[in-house]
Structures are given as C-alpha cells and as structure tokens.
C-alpha atoms as an extended CHARMM CRD file, in Angstrom:
* protein
*
       232  EXT
         1         1  UNK       CA              0.0000000000        0.0000000000        0.0000000000  PROA      1               0.0000000000
         2         2  UNK       CA              2.8720000000        2.3550000000        0.8660000000  PROA      2               0.0000000000
         3         3  UNK       CA              4.5900000000        1.7680000000       -2.5000000000  PROA      3               0.0000000000
         4         4  UNK       CA              1.3900000000        2.1740000000       -4.5240000000  PROA      4               0.0000000000
         5         5  UNK       CA              0.4130000000        5.4280000000       -2.8070000000  PROA      5               0.0000000000
         6         6  UNK       CA              3.9250000000        6.8420000000       -3.2510000000  PROA      6               0.0000000000
         7         7  UNK       CA              3.8310000000        6.1540000000       -6.9840000000  PROA      7               0.0000000000
         8         8  UNK       CA              0.5040000000        7.9690000000       -7.2440000000  PROA      8               0.0000000000
         9         9  UNK       CA              1.5290000000       10.9350000000       -5.1030000000  PROA      9               0.0000000000
        10        10  UNK       CA              4.9690000000       11.2170000000       -6.7880000000  PROA      10              0.0000000000
        11        11  UNK       CA              3.2100000000       12.4660000000       -9.9420000000  PROA      11              0.0000000000
        12        12  UNK       CA              2.3990000000       15.6510000000       -8.0740000000  PROA      12              0.0000000000
        13        13  UNK       CA              4.3980000000       18.1030000000       -6.0010000000  PROA      13              0.0000000000
        14        14  UNK       CA              4.8300000000       15.9050000000       -2.9620000000  PROA      14              0.0000000000
        15        15  UNK       CA              6.3720000000       18.6890000000       -0.8520000000  PROA      15              0.0000000000
        16        16  UNK       CA              3.0200000000       20.4840000000       -0.6940000000  PROA      16              0.0000000000
        17        17  UNK       CA              1.3150000000       17.2900000000        0.4540000000  PROA      17              0.0000000000
        18        18  UNK       CA              3.6000000000       16.4720000000        3.3760000000  PROA      18              0.0000000000
        19        19  UNK       CA              1.9520000000       18.8020000000        5.9030000000  PROA      19              0.0000000000
        20        20  UNK       CA             -1.6820000000       17.7840000000        5.1330000000  PROA      20              0.0000000000
        21        21  UNK       CA             -0.8110000000       14.0750000000        5.0450000000  PROA      21              0.0000000000
        22        22  UNK       CA              1.1190000000       14.4250000000        8.3060000000  PROA      22              0.0000000000
        23        23  UNK       CA             -1.9610000000       15.8930000000       10.0000000000  PROA      23              0.0000000000
        24        24  UNK       CA             -4.2020000000       13.2570000000        8.4320000000  PROA      24              0.0000000000
        25        25  UNK       CA             -1.8250000000       10.5040000000        9.5250000000  PROA      25              0.0000000000
        26        26  UNK       CA             -1.8880000000       11.6910000000       13.1440000000  PROA      26              0.0000000000
        27        27  UNK       CA             -5.6810000000       11.9860000000       13.2470000000  PROA      27              0.0000000000
        28        28  UNK       CA             -6.3960000000        8.6430000000       11.5710000000  PROA      28              0.0000000000
        29        29  UNK       CA             -3.5820000000        6.9590000000       13.5130000000  PROA      29              0.0000000000
        30        30  UNK       CA             -5.0810000000        8.0940000000       16.8260000000  PROA      30              0.0000000000
        31        31  UNK       CA             -8.5240000000        6.8710000000       15.7980000000  PROA      31              0.0000000000
        32        32  UNK       CA             -7.1160000000        3.5020000000       14.7270000000  PROA      32              0.0000000000
        33        33  UNK       CA             -5.2260000000        3.2110000000       18.0150000000  PROA      33              0.0000000000
        34        34  UNK       CA             -8.3510000000        4.0760000000       20.0070000000  PROA      34              0.0000000000
        35        35  UNK       CA            -10.4870000000        1.5400000000       18.1440000000  PROA      35              0.0000000000
        36        36  UNK       CA             -7.7940000000       -1.1180000000       18.5050000000  PROA      36              0.0000000000
        37        37  UNK       CA             -7.7050000000       -0.4940000000       22.2600000000  PROA      37              0.0000000000
        38        38  UNK       CA            -11.4980000000       -0.7040000000       22.5270000000  PROA      38              0.0000000000
        39        39  UNK       CA            -11.6820000000       -3.8670000000       20.4140000000  PROA      39              0.0000000000
        40        40  UNK       CA             -8.8940000000       -5.5770000000       22.3520000000  PROA      40              0.0000000000
        41        41  UNK       CA            -10.4230000000       -4.6120000000       25.7160000000  PROA      41              0.0000000000
        42        42  UNK       CA            -13.8410000000       -5.8740000000       24.5740000000  PROA      42              0.0000000000
        43        43  UNK       CA            -12.6450000000       -9.3220000000       23.4960000000  PROA      43              0.0000000000
        44        44  UNK       CA            -10.4720000000       -9.6910000000       26.6130000000  PROA      44              0.0000000000
        45        45  UNK       CA            -13.4900000000       -8.9280000000       28.8390000000  PROA      45              0.0000000000
        46        46  UNK       CA            -15.5540000000      -11.5230000000       26.9670000000  PROA      46              0.0000000000
        47        47  UNK       CA            -12.7070000000      -14.0580000000       27.2400000000  PROA      47              0.0000000000
        48        48  UNK       CA            -12.5060000000      -13.4380000000       30.9880000000  PROA      48              0.0000000000
        49        49  UNK       CA            -16.2690000000      -13.8880000000       31.2520000000  PROA      49              0.0000000000
        50        50  UNK       CA            -16.0400000000      -17.3290000000       29.6570000000  PROA      50              0.0000000000
        51        51  UNK       CA            -13.0840000000      -18.3020000000       31.8240000000  PROA      51              0.0000000000
        52        52  UNK       CA            -14.9540000000      -17.2340000000       34.9810000000  PROA      52              0.0000000000
        53        53  UNK       CA            -18.0430000000      -19.1390000000       33.8440000000  PROA      53              0.0000000000
        54        54  UNK       CA            -15.9410000000      -22.2870000000       33.3410000000  PROA      54              0.0000000000
        55        55  UNK       CA            -14.4380000000      -21.9740000000       36.8160000000  PROA      55              0.0000000000
        56        56  UNK       CA            -17.8290000000      -21.3480000000       38.4400000000  PROA      56              0.0000000000
        57        57  UNK       CA            -19.3820000000      -24.2390000000       36.5410000000  PROA      57              0.0000000000
        58        58  UNK       CA            -16.6380000000      -26.5080000000       37.8760000000  PROA      58              0.0000000000
        59        59  UNK       CA            -17.3580000000      -25.2590000000       41.4020000000  PROA      59              0.0000000000
        60        60  UNK       CA            -21.0980000000      -25.9090000000       40.9280000000  PROA      60              0.0000000000
        61        61  UNK       CA            -20.3540000000      -29.4800000000       39.7810000000  PROA      61              0.0000000000
        62        62  UNK       CA            -18.0900000000      -30.0600000000       42.7720000000  PROA      62              0.0000000000
        63        63  UNK       CA            -20.6980000000      -28.6800000000       45.1870000000  PROA      63              0.0000000000
        64        64  UNK       CA            -23.4010000000      -30.8230000000       43.5900000000  PROA      64              0.0000000000
        65        65  UNK       CA            -21.2900000000      -33.9580000000       43.9640000000  PROA      65              0.0000000000
        66        66  UNK       CA            -20.5660000000      -33.2710000000       47.6380000000  PROA      66              0.0000000000
        67        67  UNK       CA            -24.2150000000      -32.4550000000       48.3780000000  PROA      67              0.0000000000
        68        68  UNK       CA            -25.3370000000      -35.6610000000       46.6730000000  PROA      68              0.0000000000
        69        69  UNK       CA            -23.0600000000      -37.6360000000       48.9600000000  PROA      69              0.0000000000
        70        70  UNK       CA            -24.3310000000      -35.7650000000       51.9940000000  PROA      70              0.0000000000
        71        71  UNK       CA            -27.9050000000      -36.4650000000       50.8910000000  PROA      71              0.0000000000
        72        72  UNK       CA            -27.1820000000      -40.1900000000       50.9440000000  PROA      72              0.0000000000
        73        73  UNK       CA            -24.3380000000      -42.1400000000       49.3770000000  PROA      73              0.0000000000
        74        74  UNK       CA            -26.4520000000      -45.1580000000       48.4280000000  PROA      74              0.0000000000
        75        75  UNK       CA            -29.5810000000      -43.3190000000       47.2860000000  PROA      75              0.0000000000
        76        76  UNK       CA            -27.6560000000      -40.8840000000       45.0850000000  PROA      76              0.0000000000
        77        77  UNK       CA            -25.0850000000      -43.2950000000       43.6200000000  PROA      77              0.0000000000
        78        78  UNK       CA            -26.7190000000      -43.1880000000       40.1940000000  PROA      78              0.0000000000
        79        79  UNK       CA            -26.8510000000      -39.3810000000       40.2330000000  PROA      79              0.0000000000
        80        80  UNK       CA            -23.1800000000      -39.2070000000       41.2340000000  PROA      80              0.0000000000
        81        81  UNK       CA            -22.1900000000      -41.4880000000       38.3440000000  PROA      81              0.0000000000
        82        82  UNK       CA            -24.2110000000      -39.4270000000       35.8500000000  PROA      82              0.0000000000
        83        83  UNK       CA            -22.6670000000      -36.2060000000       37.1700000000  PROA      83              0.0000000000
        84        84  UNK       CA            -19.1560000000      -37.5610000000       36.6620000000  PROA      84              0.0000000000
        85        85  UNK       CA            -20.0620000000      -38.7730000000       33.1650000000  PROA      85              0.0000000000
        86        86  UNK       CA            -21.4650000000      -35.3340000000       32.3970000000  PROA      86              0.0000000000
        87        87  UNK       CA            -18.2680000000      -33.6470000000       33.6230000000  PROA      87              0.0000000000
        88        88  UNK       CA            -16.2290000000      -35.9670000000       31.4070000000  PROA      88              0.0000000000
        89        89  UNK       CA            -18.5200000000      -35.1760000000       28.4680000000  PROA      89              0.0000000000
        90        90  UNK       CA            -18.0330000000      -31.4350000000       28.9330000000  PROA      90              0.0000000000
        91        91  UNK       CA            -14.4570000000      -31.5810000000       27.6350000000  PROA      91              0.0000000000
        92        92  UNK       CA            -14.8660000000      -34.7160000000       25.4920000000  PROA      92              0.0000000000
        93        93  UNK       CA            -18.0960000000      -33.6560000000       23.7670000000  PROA      93              0.0000000000
        94        94  UNK       CA            -18.9750000000      -30.0240000000       24.4940000000  PROA      94              0.0000000000
        95        95  UNK       CA            -15.5690000000      -28.4900000000       23.7700000000  PROA      95              0.0000000000
        96        96  UNK       CA            -15.1400000000      -29.9590000000       20.2530000000  PROA      96              0.0000000000
        97        97  UNK       CA            -18.7470000000      -28.9950000000       19.4950000000  PROA      97              0.0000000000
        98        98  UNK       CA            -18.2110000000      -25.4140000000       20.7210000000  PROA      98              0.0000000000
        99        99  UNK       CA            -15.4360000000      -25.0460000000       18.1420000000  PROA      99              0.0000000000
       100       100  UNK       CA            -18.2640000000      -25.4680000000       15.5950000000  PROA      100             0.0000000000
       101       101  UNK       CA            -20.5580000000      -23.0360000000       17.4730000000  PROA      101             0.0000000000
       102       102  UNK       CA            -22.8010000000      -25.6490000000       19.0650000000  PROA      102             0.0000000000
       103       103  UNK       CA            -23.1730000000      -27.7930000000       22.1840000000  PROA      103             0.0000000000
       104       104  UNK       CA            -22.5170000000      -31.5220000000       22.3520000000  PROA      104             0.0000000000
       105       105  UNK       CA            -25.5280000000      -33.8370000000       22.1330000000  PROA      105             0.0000000000
       106       106  UNK       CA            -24.0570000000      -36.4110000000       24.5160000000  PROA      106             0.0000000000
       107       107  UNK       CA            -23.3530000000      -33.8140000000       27.2030000000  PROA      107             0.0000000000
       108       108  UNK       CA            -26.8720000000      -32.4500000000       26.7600000000  PROA      108             0.0000000000
       109       109  UNK       CA            -28.4030000000      -35.9030000000       27.1570000000  PROA      109             0.0000000000
       110       110  UNK       CA            -26.3850000000      -36.5380000000       30.3230000000  PROA      110             0.0000000000
       111       111  UNK       CA            -27.4400000000      -33.1690000000       31.6860000000  PROA      111             0.0000000000
       112       112  UNK       CA            -31.0920000000      -34.1450000000       31.2190000000  PROA      112             0.0000000000
       113       113  UNK       CA            -30.4970000000      -37.5350000000       32.8750000000  PROA      113             0.0000000000
       114       114  UNK       CA            -28.8680000000      -35.8130000000       35.8320000000  PROA      114             0.0000000000
       115       115  UNK       CA            -31.8040000000      -33.4500000000       36.2680000000  PROA      115             0.0000000000
       116       116  UNK       CA            -34.3160000000      -36.2940000000       36.0550000000  PROA      116             0.0000000000
       117       117  UNK       CA            -32.3900000000      -38.4120000000       38.5540000000  PROA      117             0.0000000000
       118       118  UNK       CA            -32.2310000000      -35.5610000000       41.0610000000  PROA      118             0.0000000000
       119       119  UNK       CA            -35.9430000000      -34.8050000000       40.6590000000  PROA      119             0.0000000000
       120       120  UNK       CA            -36.6670000000      -38.4570000000       41.4440000000  PROA      120             0.0000000000
       121       121  UNK       CA            -34.9880000000      -38.2000000000       44.8550000000  PROA      121             0.0000000000
       122       122  UNK       CA            -37.3620000000      -38.1740000000       47.8100000000  PROA      122             0.0000000000
       123       123  UNK       CA            -36.1160000000      -36.0410000000       50.7160000000  PROA      123             0.0000000000
       124       124  UNK       CA            -37.1200000000      -37.6320000000       54.0390000000  PROA      124             0.0000000000
       125       125  UNK       CA            -35.6800000000      -35.0950000000       56.4890000000  PROA      125             0.0000000000
       126       126  UNK       CA            -35.4160000000      -31.2910000000       56.6680000000  PROA      126             0.0000000000
       127       127  UNK       CA            -31.6640000000      -31.5810000000       56.0320000000  PROA      127             0.0000000000
       128       128  UNK       CA            -32.2300000000      -33.6730000000       52.8980000000  PROA      128             0.0000000000
       129       129  UNK       CA            -34.8650000000      -31.2080000000       51.7190000000  PROA      129             0.0000000000
       130       130  UNK       CA            -32.3960000000      -28.3530000000       52.0830000000  PROA      130             0.0000000000
       131       131  UNK       CA            -29.6740000000      -30.3230000000       50.2900000000  PROA      131             0.0000000000
       132       132  UNK       CA            -32.0930000000      -31.3080000000       47.5240000000  PROA      132             0.0000000000
       133       133  UNK       CA            -33.0620000000      -27.6710000000       46.9510000000  PROA      133             0.0000000000
       134       134  UNK       CA            -29.4090000000      -26.6050000000       46.8290000000  PROA      134             0.0000000000
       135       135  UNK       CA            -28.5710000000      -29.3820000000       44.3640000000  PROA      135             0.0000000000
       136       136  UNK       CA            -31.3220000000      -28.1630000000       42.0330000000  PROA      136             0.0000000000
       137       137  UNK       CA            -30.0040000000      -24.5930000000       42.3010000000  PROA      137             0.0000000000
       138       138  UNK       CA            -26.4910000000      -25.7690000000       41.3800000000  PROA      138             0.0000000000
       139       139  UNK       CA            -27.8060000000      -27.7970000000       38.4420000000  PROA      139             0.0000000000
       140       140  UNK       CA            -29.6160000000      -24.7030000000       37.1490000000  PROA      140             0.0000000000
       141       141  UNK       CA            -26.3590000000      -22.7660000000       37.5150000000  PROA      141             0.0000000000
       142       142  UNK       CA            -24.5490000000      -25.4360000000       35.5030000000  PROA      142             0.0000000000
       143       143  UNK       CA            -27.1100000000      -24.9940000000       32.7260000000  PROA      143             0.0000000000
       144       144  UNK       CA            -26.6570000000      -21.2090000000       32.7930000000  PROA      144             0.0000000000
       145       145  UNK       CA            -22.8750000000      -21.4660000000       32.5370000000  PROA      145             0.0000000000
       146       146  UNK       CA            -23.2130000000      -23.9630000000       29.6940000000  PROA      146             0.0000000000
       147       147  UNK       CA            -25.3400000000      -21.5000000000       27.7260000000  PROA      147             0.0000000000
       148       148  UNK       CA            -22.8240000000      -18.7440000000       28.4850000000  PROA      148             0.0000000000
       149       149  UNK       CA            -20.2150000000      -20.8920000000       26.7620000000  PROA      149             0.0000000000
       150       150  UNK       CA            -22.4460000000      -21.3160000000       23.7130000000  PROA      150             0.0000000000
       151       151  UNK       CA            -23.3060000000      -17.6150000000       23.6160000000  PROA      151             0.0000000000
       152       152  UNK       CA            -19.6240000000      -16.6810000000       23.5300000000  PROA      152             0.0000000000
       153       153  UNK       CA            -18.8720000000      -19.3600000000       20.9430000000  PROA      153             0.0000000000
       154       154  UNK       CA            -21.4390000000      -17.6840000000       18.6700000000  PROA      154             0.0000000000
       155       155  UNK       CA            -20.0160000000      -14.1990000000       19.2810000000  PROA      155             0.0000000000
       156       156  UNK       CA            -18.4390000000      -12.3580000000       16.3590000000  PROA      156             0.0000000000
       157       157  UNK       CA            -15.4240000000      -10.0090000000       16.3620000000  PROA      157             0.0000000000
       158       158  UNK       CA            -16.2970000000       -6.3190000000       16.9760000000  PROA      158             0.0000000000
       159       159  UNK       CA            -18.1020000000       -4.8190000000       13.9730000000  PROA      159             0.0000000000
       160       160  UNK       CA            -15.7520000000       -1.8350000000       13.8370000000  PROA      160             0.0000000000
       161       161  UNK       CA            -12.8120000000       -4.1420000000       13.1210000000  PROA      161             0.0000000000
       162       162  UNK       CA            -13.4400000000       -3.3270000000        9.4430000000  PROA      162             0.0000000000
       163       163  UNK       CA            -13.1440000000        0.3890000000       10.2020000000  PROA      163             0.0000000000
       164       164  UNK       CA             -9.8170000000       -0.3540000000       11.8830000000  PROA      164             0.0000000000
       165       165  UNK       CA             -8.5420000000       -2.1370000000        8.7710000000  PROA      165             0.0000000000
       166       166  UNK       CA             -9.7030000000        0.7340000000        6.5440000000  PROA      166             0.0000000000
       167       167  UNK       CA             -8.0620000000        3.2830000000        8.8590000000  PROA      167             0.0000000000
       168       168  UNK       CA             -4.8370000000        1.3010000000        8.7390000000  PROA      168             0.0000000000
       169       169  UNK       CA             -4.8920000000        1.3910000000        4.9270000000  PROA      169             0.0000000000
       170       170  UNK       CA             -5.4090000000        5.1780000000        5.0640000000  PROA      170             0.0000000000
       171       171  UNK       CA             -2.3730000000        5.6080000000        7.3130000000  PROA      171             0.0000000000
       172       172  UNK       CA             -0.3280000000        3.4970000000        4.9050000000  PROA      172             0.0000000000
       173       173  UNK       CA             -1.4660000000        5.7180000000        2.0380000000  PROA      173             0.0000000000
       174       174  UNK       CA             -0.3650000000        8.7950000000        3.9700000000  PROA      174             0.0000000000
       175       175  UNK       CA              3.2020000000        7.5010000000        4.0370000000  PROA      175             0.0000000000
       176       176  UNK       CA              3.1860000000        7.7860000000        0.2520000000  PROA      176             0.0000000000
       177       177  UNK       CA              3.9570000000       11.4990000000        0.5250000000  PROA      177             0.0000000000
       178       178  UNK       CA              7.4810000000       10.5750000000        1.6660000000  PROA      178             0.0000000000
       179       179  UNK       CA             10.1760000000        9.1040000000       -0.5780000000  PROA      179             0.0000000000
       180       180  UNK       CA             10.9380000000        5.4850000000        0.3710000000  PROA      180             0.0000000000
       181       181  UNK       CA             14.1540000000        5.2220000000        2.3600000000  PROA      181             0.0000000000
       182       182  UNK       CA             15.5530000000        2.2830000000        4.2880000000  PROA      182             0.0000000000
       183       183  UNK       CA             14.7960000000        3.7030000000        7.7850000000  PROA      183             0.0000000000
       184       184  UNK       CA             11.3000000000        4.7800000000        6.7620000000  PROA      184             0.0000000000
       185       185  UNK       CA             10.5230000000        1.4570000000        5.0700000000  PROA      185             0.0000000000
       186       186  UNK       CA             11.7440000000       -0.3570000000        8.1780000000  PROA      186             0.0000000000
       187       187  UNK       CA              9.5130000000        1.7530000000       10.4380000000  PROA      187             0.0000000000
       188       188  UNK       CA              6.5010000000        1.2290000000        8.1690000000  PROA      188             0.0000000000
       189       189  UNK       CA              7.1730000000       -2.5130000000        8.1910000000  PROA      189             0.0000000000
       190       190  UNK       CA              7.3640000000       -2.5780000000       11.9980000000  PROA      190             0.0000000000
       191       191  UNK       CA              4.1570000000       -0.5500000000       12.2390000000  PROA      191             0.0000000000
       192       192  UNK       CA              2.4280000000       -2.9610000000        9.8540000000  PROA      192             0.0000000000
       193       193  UNK       CA              3.6180000000       -6.0110000000       11.7920000000  PROA      193             0.0000000000
       194       194  UNK       CA              2.4520000000       -4.4950000000       15.0880000000  PROA      194             0.0000000000
       195       195  UNK       CA             -1.0170000000       -3.6290000000       13.7750000000  PROA      195             0.0000000000
       196       196  UNK       CA             -1.2810000000       -7.0770000000       12.1900000000  PROA      196             0.0000000000
       197       197  UNK       CA             -0.2950000000       -8.7660000000       15.4550000000  PROA      197             0.0000000000
       198       198  UNK       CA             -2.9020000000       -6.8360000000       17.4470000000  PROA      198             0.0000000000
       199       199  UNK       CA             -5.5930000000       -7.6340000000       14.8760000000  PROA      199             0.0000000000
       200       200  UNK       CA             -4.6030000000      -11.3060000000       14.9900000000  PROA      200             0.0000000000
       201       201  UNK       CA             -4.9070000000      -11.3460000000       18.7880000000  PROA      201             0.0000000000
       202       202  UNK       CA             -8.3170000000       -9.6670000000       18.6240000000  PROA      202             0.0000000000
       203       203  UNK       CA             -9.6230000000      -12.1920000000       16.0960000000  PROA      203             0.0000000000
       204       204  UNK       CA             -8.0610000000      -15.1430000000       17.9500000000  PROA      204             0.0000000000
       205       205  UNK       CA             -9.4230000000      -14.1740000000       21.3810000000  PROA      205             0.0000000000
       206       206  UNK       CA            -12.8610000000      -13.3000000000       19.9730000000  PROA      206             0.0000000000
       207       207  UNK       CA            -13.5290000000      -17.0530000000       19.6020000000  PROA      207             0.0000000000
       208       208  UNK       CA            -12.5960000000      -18.5570000000       23.0000000000  PROA      208             0.0000000000
       209       209  UNK       CA            -13.0330000000      -22.1700000000       21.8630000000  PROA      209             0.0000000000
       210       210  UNK       CA            -10.6890000000      -22.2500000000       18.8830000000  PROA      210             0.0000000000
       211       211  UNK       CA             -6.9480000000      -21.9710000000       18.5100000000  PROA      211             0.0000000000
       212       212  UNK       CA             -4.1460000000      -21.8170000000       21.0240000000  PROA      212             0.0000000000
       213       213  UNK       CA             -5.6350000000      -18.7910000000       22.7980000000  PROA      213             0.0000000000
       214       214  UNK       CA             -8.9410000000      -20.5060000000       23.5890000000  PROA      214             0.0000000000
       215       215  UNK       CA            -10.3050000000      -21.1590000000       27.0630000000  PROA      215             0.0000000000
       216       216  UNK       CA             -8.9200000000      -24.4200000000       28.4420000000  PROA      216             0.0000000000
       217       217  UNK       CA            -11.3150000000      -27.1200000000       29.8030000000  PROA      217             0.0000000000
       218       218  UNK       CA             -8.6320000000      -28.2490000000       32.2750000000  PROA      218             0.0000000000
       219       219  UNK       CA            -10.8000000000      -27.5070000000       35.3670000000  PROA      219             0.0000000000
       220       220  UNK       CA            -13.2510000000      -30.2280000000       34.2840000000  PROA      220             0.0000000000
       221       221  UNK       CA            -10.4890000000      -32.7620000000       33.6360000000  PROA      221             0.0000000000
       222       222  UNK       CA             -9.0020000000      -32.1010000000       37.0710000000  PROA      222             0.0000000000
       223       223  UNK       CA            -12.4640000000      -32.2960000000       38.6140000000  PROA      223             0.0000000000
       224       224  UNK       CA            -13.0830000000      -35.7650000000       37.1780000000  PROA      224             0.0000000000
       225       225  UNK       CA             -9.6980000000      -36.9720000000       38.4300000000  PROA      225             0.0000000000
       226       226  UNK       CA            -10.4270000000      -35.5400000000       41.8870000000  PROA      226             0.0000000000
       227       227  UNK       CA            -14.0260000000      -36.7320000000       42.3260000000  PROA      227             0.0000000000
       228       228  UNK       CA            -13.8740000000      -40.1760000000       40.7580000000  PROA      228             0.0000000000
       229       229  UNK       CA            -11.8850000000      -41.7220000000       43.6760000000  PROA      229             0.0000000000
       230       230  UNK       CA            -14.6190000000      -40.4010000000       46.0250000000  PROA      230             0.0000000000
       231       231  UNK       CA            -17.2560000000      -42.5550000000       44.3440000000  PROA      231             0.0000000000
       232       232  UNK       CA            -18.4100000000      -45.2420000000       46.7670000000  PROA      232             0.0000000000
C-alpha cells in the first residue's frame, strides 16, 4: 500500500502534500489506536467472562457432587455417576462442538439424565430437603454457565474491526507522501507487523473455543480426576 500510494503521489508536487498528510496521519492513527484499544479490551473482557463461567461451573459441579453424597451415598449413587459422566462429556463432547458453534448432544443428554435423577430423589428429612433444593439450584447454575459458553462461541469479532482495517490502509497511504528510504521502510514494516499482530490477537481471542488462545477445559479434567476416587 505504501509503495502504490507513493507512486501515485509522486506524480504531483509531494512537498506540498507532506503537511496535510502528516496531520491526516496523526488523526487517523489516533482513531485507529483508540479503536484497537477498545476492540482488544472488549474481546479480553468476553474471554474473561467465559473463563470465569468455566471456573464457576466446575465449582457448581463439585458442590453438587458433595451435596449428593451428603444427601445419601447409596440413594444418590446413580446421580453421582451421571454427574461424573457429564463432567467428562463437557471436555470430550462439548468443547469440540463449541469449536463449531454448538453444544454436544451427549453432554446435553447426560445433563437431562442428571436433572431427572435428582428430581426423582425423595427427601425424608429437613436436612435432605435443604440439600435437595441446593442441588437443584447448582444444576440450574450449571445450565446457565453452559449457555454462556455457547453464547460466547457464537459471538463475532467487533463490527468496527473493518473500520480499523480501513483506517490502517489510510495511514499506509499517507506515508506515500514521503520518498521510500531504508529507515522509513523499516519503520513502516514494523508498524504494519504491530497492527497485524494486534488484529490477529483480537480475532483469535474473539472465539474462545478455537486456537491456542482458547479457554482451556482443564478444570473439568481435574475435577473428574479428583471426584472419581470419592465414588463409593
């Protein structure tokens, strides 16, 4: 872009264009920087939201498992087994599906089985009634966090990312008023690489379930390893 704009501007008296293009470069450059900052902050906040939801979902699963055991080890054995299978399915089934902007069918089926098994419990004491109510609350929370994951998987990069790209092209065109020299070409190249890197990070983080920068399902894997020995 720099080379093309210089060839076009070189046909005219480039000295008269240096001051206007310098002002234009500063104005557009500041706007591009501001939009880049806003876009990066927005996707980071969304990424943190997903990460927090994953951690809280893992806590809800752990609390549900412990409350099921306190309700009655024998009477809730089936529910405990389903809960562990569901936790396993979260990273075996849900995570690959989220990369394709959907939830796993197997994890969804296990979630329904877990809810049905808990509803079939019959509290016999005030303590069991309280535990049963808390288990249902935690299961609802698990459902909410699961939908949060799907909602963020469906999210798109900020709309104004296209304005950022256009603004970047304008700044490159402004450099055309200056004759290409090694130091200037090097600086333009570094500026281009930096803007490209930031844009890459924004696009990569905007989908938290794809690529190396995605949210890791490790909490669920560790949870299965921790809770499975407690099955009686």
